[in-house]
C-alpha positions as CSV (number, residue, x, y, z in Angstrom):
1,X,30.8,-12.6,2.8
2,X,33.2,-12.0,5.7
3,X,35.3,-15.0,4.7
4,X,35.5,-13.7,1.2
5,X,36.7,-10.3,2.3
6,X,39.4,-11.9,4.5
7,X,40.5,-14.1,1.5
8,X,40.7,-11.0,-0.7
9,X,42.7,-9.1,1.9
10,X,45.2,-12.1,2.1
11,X,45.5,-12.1,-1.7
12,X,46.3,-8.4,-1.7
13,X,49.0,-8.9,0.9
14,X,50.4,-11.8,-1.1
15,X,50.5,-9.8,-4.3
16,X,52.1,-6.8,-2.6
17,X,54.7,-9.0,-1.0
18,X,55.6,-10.5,-4.4
19,X,56.0,-7.0,-5.8
20,X,58.2,-5.8,-2.9
21,X,60.3,-8.9,-2.8
22,X,61.0,-9.2,-6.5
23,X,60.8,-5.5,-7.3
24,X,59.4,-6.5,-10.6
25,X,56.1,-5.5,-12.2
26,X,56.0,-8.6,-14.4
27,X,54.8,-10.7,-11.5
28,X,52.8,-8.1,-9.7
29,X,50.5,-7.1,-12.5
30,X,49.1,-10.5,-13.4
31,X,48.5,-11.2,-9.7
32,X,46.7,-7.9,-9.2
33,X,44.5,-8.7,-12.2
34,X,43.6,-12.0,-10.5
35,X,42.8,-10.2,-7.3
36,X,40.6,-7.7,-9.2
37,X,38.8,-10.5,-11.0
38,X,38.2,-12.3,-7.7
39,X,36.8,-9.1,-6.2
40,X,34.4,-8.7,-9.2
41,X,33.3,-12.3,-8.8
42,X,32.6,-11.9,-5.1
43,X,30.7,-8.6,-5.2
44,X,29.0,-9.0,-8.6
45,X,26.8,-11.7,-7.3
46,X,26.0,-10.0,-3.9
47,X,22.4,-9.4,-3.2
48,X,21.3,-5.8,-2.3
49,X,18.0,-4.5,-1.1
50,X,16.6,-1.4,-2.7
51,X,13.2,0.3,-3.3
52,X,10.6,1.0,-0.7
53,X,11.1,-1.3,2.3
54,X,8.3,-3.3,4.0
55,X,6.8,-1.0,6.5
56,X,5.2,-2.3,9.7
57,X,1.7,-1.3,8.5
58,X,2.3,-3.3,5.3
59,X,2.9,-6.6,7.0
60,X,-0.7,-7.8,7.3
61,X,-1.2,-7.0,3.6
62,X,1.6,-9.3,2.4
63,X,0.3,-12.0,0.1
64,X,3.5,-13.5,-1.2
65,X,6.8,-13.0,-3.1
66,X,7.6,-12.9,-6.8
67,X,10.9,-13.5,-8.6
68,X,12.0,-12.4,-12.1
69,X,15.3,-12.5,-14.1
70,X,16.2,-10.1,-16.9
71,X,19.3,-8.9,-18.8
72,X,20.5,-5.3,-18.8
73,X,23.6,-3.7,-20.5
74,X,26.8,-3.7,-18.4
75,X,27.2,-0.3,-16.7
76,X,23.5,0.4,-16.3
77,X,22.8,2.6,-13.3
78,X,21.1,1.5,-10.0
79,X,18.0,3.6,-10.7
80,X,17.6,2.1,-14.1
81,X,18.0,-1.5,-12.8
82,X,15.5,-0.7,-10.0
83,X,12.9,0.7,-12.4
84,X,13.1,-2.3,-14.6
85,X,13.0,-4.7,-11.7
86,X,10.0,-3.0,-10.2
87,X,8.1,-3.1,-13.5
88,X,8.9,-6.8,-14.2
89,X,8.0,-7.8,-10.6
90,X,4.7,-5.8,-10.7
91,X,3.8,-7.4,-14.0
92,X,4.4,-10.9,-12.6
93,X,2.5,-10.1,-9.4
94,X,-0.5,-8.9,-11.3
95,X,-0.5,-12.1,-13.3
96,X,-0.6,-14.1,-10.1
97,X,-2.7,-11.9,-7.8
98,X,-4.8,-9.5,-9.9
99,X,-4.3,-5.8,-10.7
100,X,-4.6,-4.2,-7.3
101,X,-1.2,-5.0,-5.9
102,X,2.1,-3.3,-5.3
103,X,5.7,-4.4,-4.8
104,X,7.8,-3.6,-1.7
105,X,11.2,-4.7,-0.4
106,X,12.9,-5.4,-3.7
107,X,16.2,-7.4,-3.6
108,X,18.6,-7.3,-6.6
109,X,21.2,-10.0,-7.3
110,X,23.8,-9.5,-10.1
111,X,24.8,-12.6,-12.0
112,X,28.3,-14.2,-11.7
113,X,28.7,-14.5,-15.5
114,X,28.9,-10.7,-15.9
115,X,32.0,-10.4,-13.8
116,X,34.5,-11.0,-16.5
117,X,32.6,-8.9,-19.0
118,X,32.5,-6.0,-16.5
119,X,36.3,-5.6,-16.8
120,X,36.0,-4.4,-20.4
121,X,32.4,-3.0,-19.9
122,X,30.6,-4.8,-22.7
123,X,27.8,-7.3,-23.0
124,X,24.8,-7.8,-20.7
125,X,24.5,-8.4,-17.0
126,X,22.0,-10.9,-15.7
127,X,19.8,-9.5,-12.9
128,X,17.7,-11.6,-10.6
129,X,15.1,-9.7,-8.6
130,X,12.7,-10.6,-5.8
131,X,10.0,-8.5,-4.3
132,X,7.2,-8.7,-1.7
133,X,3.7,-8.5,-3.0
134,X,1.3,-6.2,-1.1
135,X,-2.4,-6.3,-1.6
136,X,-3.8,-2.8,-1.9
137,X,-7.3,-4.2,-1.3
138,X,-6.2,-5.4,2.1
139,X,-4.5,-2.0,2.9
140,X,-7.7,-0.2,1.8
141,X,-9.9,-2.5,3.9
142,X,-7.7,-2.0,6.9
143,X,-7.8,1.8,6.5
144,X,-11.6,1.7,6.0
145,X,-12.2,-0.5,9.2
146,X,-10.0,1.9,11.2
147,X,-11.9,4.9,9.9
148,X,-15.4,3.4,10.4
149,X,-14.5,2.3,14.0
150,X,-13.5,5.9,14.7
151,X,-16.7,7.1,13.1
152,X,-18.9,4.9,15.2
153,X,-17.2,6.0,18.4
154,X,-17.6,9.7,17.4
155,X,-21.3,9.2,16.4
156,X,-22.1,7.4,19.6
157,X,-21.0,10.4,21.6
158,X,-23.9,12.4,20.3
159,X,-26.6,9.7,20.1
160,X,-29.5,9.9,22.5
161,X,-30.5,6.8,24.5
162,X,-33.6,6.3,22.3
163,X,-31.8,6.9,19.0
164,X,-33.3,5.3,15.9
165,X,-30.7,5.7,13.2
166,X,-30.8,5.9,9.5
167,X,-27.4,5.5,7.8
168,X,-27.3,6.8,4.3
169,X,-24.6,6.7,1.6
170,X,-24.5,10.2,0.1
171,X,-21.2,9.8,-1.7
172,X,-20.8,11.1,-5.3
173,X,-17.5,9.3,-5.7
174,X,-16.2,6.0,-4.4
175,X,-19.7,4.8,-3.8
176,X,-18.7,1.2,-3.4
177,X,-16.2,2.2,-0.7
178,X,-18.8,4.3,1.0
179,X,-21.2,1.3,0.8
180,X,-18.7,-0.8,2.6
181,X,-18.3,1.9,5.3
182,X,-22.1,2.0,5.8
183,X,-22.1,-1.8,6.2
184,X,-19.3,-1.7,8.7
185,X,-20.9,1.1,10.8
186,X,-24.4,-0.6,10.6
187,X,-22.9,-3.8,12.0
188,X,-21.1,-2.0,14.8
189,X,-24.3,-0.1,15.8
190,X,-26.3,-3.3,15.8
191,X,-23.7,-5.0,18.0
192,X,-24.0,-1.9,20.3
193,X,-27.8,-2.3,20.5
194,X,-28.5,0.9,18.6
195,X,-31.8,0.8,16.7
196,X,-31.2,1.0,12.9
197,X,-34.0,1.9,10.5
198,X,-34.4,-0.7,7.7
199,X,-33.0,0.4,4.4
200,X,-35.9,-1.1,2.5
201,X,-38.4,1.1,4.4
202,X,-36.3,4.1,3.6
203,X,-36.3,3.3,-0.1
204,X,-40.1,2.8,-0.2
205,X,-40.8,6.1,1.5
206,X,-38.3,7.9,-0.8
207,X,-40.1,6.5,-3.8
208,X,-43.5,7.5,-2.4
209,X,-42.2,11.1,-1.9
210,X,-40.5,11.2,-5.3
211,X,-37.1,11.7,-3.8
212,X,-34.0,10.1,-5.4
213,X,-31.5,8.8,-3.0
214,X,-28.8,7.8,-5.5
215,X,-27.3,11.3,-5.6
216,X,-26.7,14.3,-3.4
217,X,-29.7,14.7,-1.1
218,X,-30.7,18.0,0.7
219,X,-31.0,18.0,4.5
220,X,-34.7,18.9,4.2
221,X,-35.4,15.7,2.2
222,X,-33.4,13.7,4.7
223,X,-35.6,15.0,7.5
224,X,-38.8,14.4,5.6
225,X,-37.9,10.8,4.8
226,X,-36.5,10.1,8.2
227,X,-39.6,11.4,9.9
228,X,-41.8,9.2,7.8
229,X,-39.6,6.1,8.5
230,X,-39.6,6.7,12.3
231,X,-35.9,7.7,12.5
232,X,-34.9,10.5,14.8
233,X,-31.2,10.6,13.7
234,X,-29.6,10.4,10.3
235,X,-25.9,9.5,9.8
236,X,-24.9,10.8,6.3
237,X,-21.7,9.1,4.9
238,X,-19.6,10.3,2.0
239,X,-16.1,10.2,0.7
240,X,-14.0,13.3,0.1
241,X,-10.6,13.8,-1.5
242,X,-8.4,11.2,-3.3
243,X,-5.2,9.3,-2.7
244,X,-3.6,10.2,0.6
245,X,-6.1,13.0,1.0
246,X,-9.1,10.7,0.9
247,X,-11.3,10.8,4.0
248,X,-14.5,9.4,5.4
249,X,-17.0,12.2,5.8
250,X,-19.7,11.8,8.4
251,X,-22.5,14.1,9.5
252,X,-25.1,13.4,12.1
253,X,-28.5,15.2,11.7
254,X,-31.0,15.6,14.5
255,X,-34.4,15.2,12.8
256,X,-36.5,16.8,15.5
257,X,-34.2,19.9,15.8
258,X,-33.2,20.0,12.2
259,X,-29.6,20.6,13.1
260,X,-26.2,19.0,12.6
261,X,-25.1,17.3,15.8
262,X,-21.7,16.2,14.5
263,X,-19.4,16.8,11.5
264,X,-16.2,14.9,10.8
265,X,-13.0,16.8,10.2
266,X,-10.0,16.1,7.9
267,X,-7.8,14.4,10.6
268,X,-5.8,11.3,10.1
269,X,-8.4,9.2,12.0
270,X,-10.8,9.6,9.1
271,X,-8.2,8.6,6.4
272,X,-9.2,5.9,3.9
């Protein structure tokens, strides 16, 4: 590109020298037209980056790149080109990688064949676009792991040395995400040698007591089931909010005292 700019500068000087020397427009005008055409040929095929860039936190969620080409009327605005490129790239990415993906770091390249038509502003421009494919599943999993690791550290602060813990998914929305959070936390507690009450035993006792655990459960029912199952601590897990406001919600109940020992807040450390 630097060489091309130097070449264009030389051509301008040459054309201007011809004009001054001859003092005649008949030589200057055709040469200036050639310079303008050369400028269009150089810059019409230059690649430019636009759209949301690839953030550092996106890098471990990159699963590849996609390329598309499409035509658009000469003179179309940057925003219009960007919108079409994003939609075409996203459509292609979903064909290759499934629906839960997004596009970042879009690069736009304008075709050489449009340069001459640009002079008179008619016809179509050929656009080539490339984008980086981000897996939203990987992003969500990363956020979930960070939130559950924080949750485990916070819960461990209030656990007694002889804690026997029952972890329960009490979410009314995003239950599968909450299930994954329960699994993550269960594994972490087991690695830390914390005693975990078997879920099968909890289900059996809940059935015997006629309590349904597939919806919102009152604290009194938690305490009744936990007592019967030999738990002395209940970790109740739910999901609150949506989008950027979605958070992991964690409460720790002391069965013997019947009190809440810990309640998560809405800080960024709990974001999902």
